[in-house]
C-alpha positions, 0 to 999 in steps of 0.5 A: 150721399146727399139729402134733397128738401125744400128748406133748410134752416141754420139754427134752431132756436126760437126762430129757425124753429118757428120757420120750420113748424111753419113750413112743415105745416104747408109740407115743405121736407124740412131740415134744422142743422143745429150745433147745441140744442134745439130751442136755442138761446132763448130756452137754454141760456136767455129768456126762459133760464133767466125770467125762471130765476127772476120769479123765484127771486120775486118769490123771495122778495115778496116773502121778506114783506109776507107780514105785510100781507098778515102772513107771518113765514118766521125765518127765511132763507134762499136756497140758490141751488134749488133755484137753480134747480127749478130753471133747469126744470123749466127750461127741459120741459120746453126743450121736450116740448120743442122736441114733440112737435119737431117730431110731430112735423116731421122735421129732421134735425142734424147735429152739428155745424153747418156751412154754406157751400159755394156752387158745386156738384151738387148745386149750381147756386151757393146754397148747398150745406155741408153739416160738420157733426157733433158724433164725428161723423163724415159730414153729411151735405143738404141741398135744399131748394131754400136756405133760411139763417138764423144762427142768431147772436152771442154776447159781446166784449170790451176790448180787454177784457177776459170772458173768463166765466169764473170772475168776469161773466157773460150772461151765460156763465151769470146763468150757470152760477151755483153760488151767489155772489156776495157782490157784483158790477154789472158793466151795461145798463140795457135791458139784460143788465137791469133785469140781472141787477133787479134779480141779483139784489132781490137775492141779497147781492149787492149790486153796481151797474156801469152804463157807457150813456147818459141812462140806464135802458139808454132806448126807453122813454125818458120818463121810464128810464128816470122812474127805472134808476130811481126806484132801482137805487131805492133800493139800493142798486149802485148806478154810475151813468157816464162810465166809460170801463177800461178791460184792461184795468182789470186786477183779481186778488184773491176773492175781490176783482177791480176794473177802472172806469172813467167817469166824468173825466174822473178815474175811478176803481170799482171792486168786487167779487165778480163782474157781469159783462151785459153790452149788447150781442154781436150776430153769429155770421162766422164760419158758417160760410157767408163767403162762399155767397154774395150775402152782404154783412153791414157791422157783423149782421146779414143785410136783408130784404122786406121779405127777409131774402138776403142778396142770394134770393133762395137764401133768408136770414132771421132774428139776431142775425139780422140786426134791428130788434132782438127780440126772440118774438121778432126772431118767430115773427119773421121765420114765419114771414120769411116761410110765407114768402118762400110759399109765395104768399101776400108777405108784410114785413114785421113794424117794429112800432107794432113790437111790444119791448119788455124788461122784467126787472121789478117792477116791469116794465113795458114799451110798444111804439115811438118814445116822446122825444123820438115823436117829437123828433119825426115832426108830431105835434102831441099830447101826453097822458100819464096815470100812475098804479098807486091810484089803481085798485088792483096794484093796492091790494096786489101790493105793488102800486109803484110806477105808471103808465104813459101814453103819446097821441098825435094832437092832431089825428088823435092816433096812437104813437106810443105807450110806455108803462112801468109797474106792476105786471106790464109785461103782460098788459101790454098787449093791449097797447100793441093791440092798438097799433096793430090796428091804429086806434086812436087813444079815445078808441082805448078809453072807451073800452071799458076794462073789468074792475078790478084789475090792472088793465083799468090803468090802461083806460084812466092813462088814456083819459088822461090824454085829454085831461079826462082821467076820472080816478086822479 
């Protein structure tokens, strides 16, 4: 027997369950089809568990230098098992919270794999969802007025490399480690690779990053990338750029694993206990019935219009599965925008220039808007202000004074073009800059805001003043 719904969402990750809540708030009858756990990658295998471990690593790193603060600890040991247990407790608590929200919104959850059917006895248009239930029971048919595809993404791989999650890990395997290796090679120096490098280094693991491009964090402003590389190398992390890894060269011997990479036209052998592959993510579009529709794909990503509609106007897609900024907070907003369009509300698409991007390494990194290179490429005549954390009292009190804030503004109309940060708690500080972008603020308006003293946020005011050479404490 078929169940009818106003909206069925394929995928119960961050974007999917937020879209479901939004729809339920407007009295739509909603169902989620999820083959694993509601909360998706972000909650169970990404954002939350990795940040929980990063926090443990940060506390451990701080404890190592406790004497600088006048605190004498004595013998210091790391219990990685307890760190993993705490991670699971955080994830479980949040998972139960999401389940409670589903119950509150009377949102039905089907635990299984959903596939989109073509025109059938259930509907003259594609969109009926056949759910293959995890418990092996008979398939369930869901007949929705609208569908949102929110199936997310999975870690990409390197040709010829067997990802066994024992010796060669994705981030999923790394999160499940029971013991820390003595050494690890991280293939990929993007956001995820840098976060894992920072964390594992703080835990005492010998870390080597092999990055294919000329710089780590290749999407970041050049000054940020350079500073991140400098600070990570100062902590003992080996960073090799222009490294083309040969997946077929992998060899395992006892506790050691080796792989070759072509570095500046020379083949070099790298050895460690484990390898973590972090070379991006691919859309989860296989085996969900795309071929039964007119939906278009490009490099496996679903193509949508500004309202997140596919070629089938009643089928929407959001989050990692459509590419763009593959970030949980982007997926949530895309989900809400898609539901608003279904509700026939006025919708403005997410503007990527107002989206904050964060790296939870030590030190943290955050940005919003254009890099200096991008601003120049777009024809802007720019002015730039930079201010260091070492001139901020709270940063010295906090004991983390490395890094800076960089503000890029238009020379002609003072418009804020981009803000880039590296330093303590900048993943929190970036929200002020993001709000300034949303409100189309000028650099001098940030400078006019009275920032409380002593706080880390004072650096925003100083950097804004620095744009016109007027910084006070530098």
